[in-house]
N, C-alpha and C positions, 0 to 999 in steps of 0.2 A: 383213776387212769394214770399210767406211768408217764413220767416226764420224758419228752422226746429230746434226745441229744442230737446235736448237729456237728458237722465238721467245719473247722475254721482254718484259715491260713493267715499268718501274720508275716509281713515282709518288713524286716528291720527289727532287730532285737536289742535296741537301745533301751533306755529307762522306760519310755512310754510303751513301746511294742512288747517288751518282755513282761511288763506288768499286766497288760491285757491278755497276753498268751497264757500266763500262769493262772489268772483268774478264770479264764474260759476252761482251762484244764481242770481247775478245782471244782467247777460246776458240772464236771463229768463229760465234757465234750472232747472230741478228737481234735488236736491242734497240730498243724504243721507250721514250724517256724523256720524262716530262711533269712540268711544274712550273708553278706560277702566277707564278713570278719570271722575268721576261724575261732578266735578266742571267745567271742560272743556266742557262737553256735555251741562250742564245747561247754560253756557255762550253763547252758540250758538243755543239754542233751538228755539228762536224766529226768527232766521235769515235763517235757512235751512228748506227744505221740511220736513226732519226728522233728529233728532239728538238723537242717541241711545247709551246707556252704554252697550258696548259689548267688550268682550275679544276676539280679532280676532285670537288668538291662538287656540281657541275652534271651531272646524269645525262646530259642531251642532249650536252653537250660531251664527256663521256667516251665516249659512244657514237660520236660523229663522229670521235674521235681514232683509232679503229681498234684501240685497245688491247684491246678485247674479243675480238679474233681471236688474241691471244697464247696460247701454251700455258700460261704461268704469269705471274702478276703479283705484284710485291713492292710493298707499301705501305711506303715507307721513311721517311715523316715520323712522328715520335713525339711531338714537343713539343706539337702541337696535337691534343688528344684528339678534339675534335669533328670536325675535318677528317679525321682518320684513320678514325674510325667511319663517317662519311658516305661516304668514299671506298670503304671495304670493302663497304658496302651497294650502292653504285652499280656496283661491279665485279661483284657477284653479279647485279644486275639486267641487265647487258649480256651476261651469259653466260660470264664467266671461270670456268673449271673448277677451277683451282688458284690459291689466293691465299695468299701469305705476308705477314706484317705485322710491323713493329717495334712493340714496346710499351715504355713507360717505367715503368708502375706495375702493381701487382697488379690494381687495378680495371680499368685499360685492357686488361690481358690477359684478364680474365674476360669483358668485353664482347665483345672480338674473338672469343673462343672461342665464345660464345653465338651469334655471327653466322655461325659455320661456317667461319671462317678455318682453313685447313689446317695452318699452322704459324706459331707466334708466337715471335719472337726478341727477346732482350734484349742487344744487342751490348755495351753498356758493362759489364753485369753478367758476361756470359760471358767477355769478354776479361779483366776484373779477376780473376775466379776462376782463369782459366788462368795468368795471370802470377803470382798468389799461390802456386799449386801449384808452379810451377817455381822461384820464389824460395825457397820453404820447404825444398827439398832440392836442393842444388847438383848432385847427380849426375843428376837428371832434366832432360833437355834439352827434352823436349816430350812431349805426350800427346794421345790422341784418345779421347773417350768413345764406347763402343759401346752404351750403355744397360744397364739392369739391373745396375748397379755394375761392369760389365766395362770395362776400358780397355786400350789398347795404349800402352805407355810406352817412350820412347826414353831409355835409361840410359847414361851415359858410364862406361866401365870405368876405375876409379881405379888409381893406381900399385900399390896393395896387391894387386891381382888380376893383375898382369903375370905371364905364364907359366902361369896357371891354365887349365884347360879348362872347357867348359860343364858337364861332369859334376861337376867340383869345386865348382860353385856351389850344388848341392843345391837349386836353385830349384823343381824339380818335386815332390820328395817333401816337403820342409819347408814350402814356400810355395804349392804348387799352381799354379805359373806355367808357362807354355809360352814357350819362346824361338822366335820366328818368324824370327829371322835375326840375323846379326852383320854390321855394316857397318864396313869399314875404308877410310876416305876415301869413294870412290865405288864400291868393290868389295864385292859381297855374298859373304861367305866361309863361311857355315855356319849351321846351325840345329840344333835338338834332333835327336839321333841321328847327327850327323856329327862327326868329330873336328875340333876347332878350338882352337888355343892362343891365348888372349887377349893383347892388347897394350894398354898404357895408351892411353886415348882412343878405343879401339874403341867402337862404339855397339851396345848390346843392344836388340833390339826384343822386349819382353816383353808377353805377354797374360795378364791375370788380373783378379781383383777388387781394388778400391781398397785395402782393408785389407791384403791380402797383398802388394800392390805396395809399399805404404808400409813394411811390416815388412822386406821384402827390401832396399829402398833404404836404410833406416836401418842395417842391419847390414853393408853394404859400405862 
């Protein structure tokens, strides 16, 4: 089945917005980027489906930009609270069904939520928390939050576990974790229920609750 591509709008082509817009384009999607700053728009004119100089605080200008036809729009400017809020209102008025927005403060978050924005992101906070988690425990290479305190964690196998098997780890009984897989380089070599002798620097993909994952990482 062919991958379905969608259309996206990004309002605000600063570092955050332009990164999102370029990545969405790289995935094969149609992307309209708008910004009030001519230099920013010019810088991305050749990368996006459309890059337009638009003041998103002006409802008519937003309507004429065509961004209302997009499947989803991201409000990517967070420093100007008033502009962000008015933009979200205007996107609602022109009929955008799915709106994501960047927020910088709790107050900003609450206002956007009251306006019916579908998802509110805090990029600096989220990246900072992510980096701190990884720095805090050297065996954790990366992680993904699944919600409700469940995470998938990428754990590096230390030298002390060389030659051990998944059953030797006791991750299921003692820590209530599930091993989704073991990666050795680019090769997927096993998961729970399959024989697998571990080597130093293999990567364990573990699913479980945050506290259980922390306890497991601490003891290896």
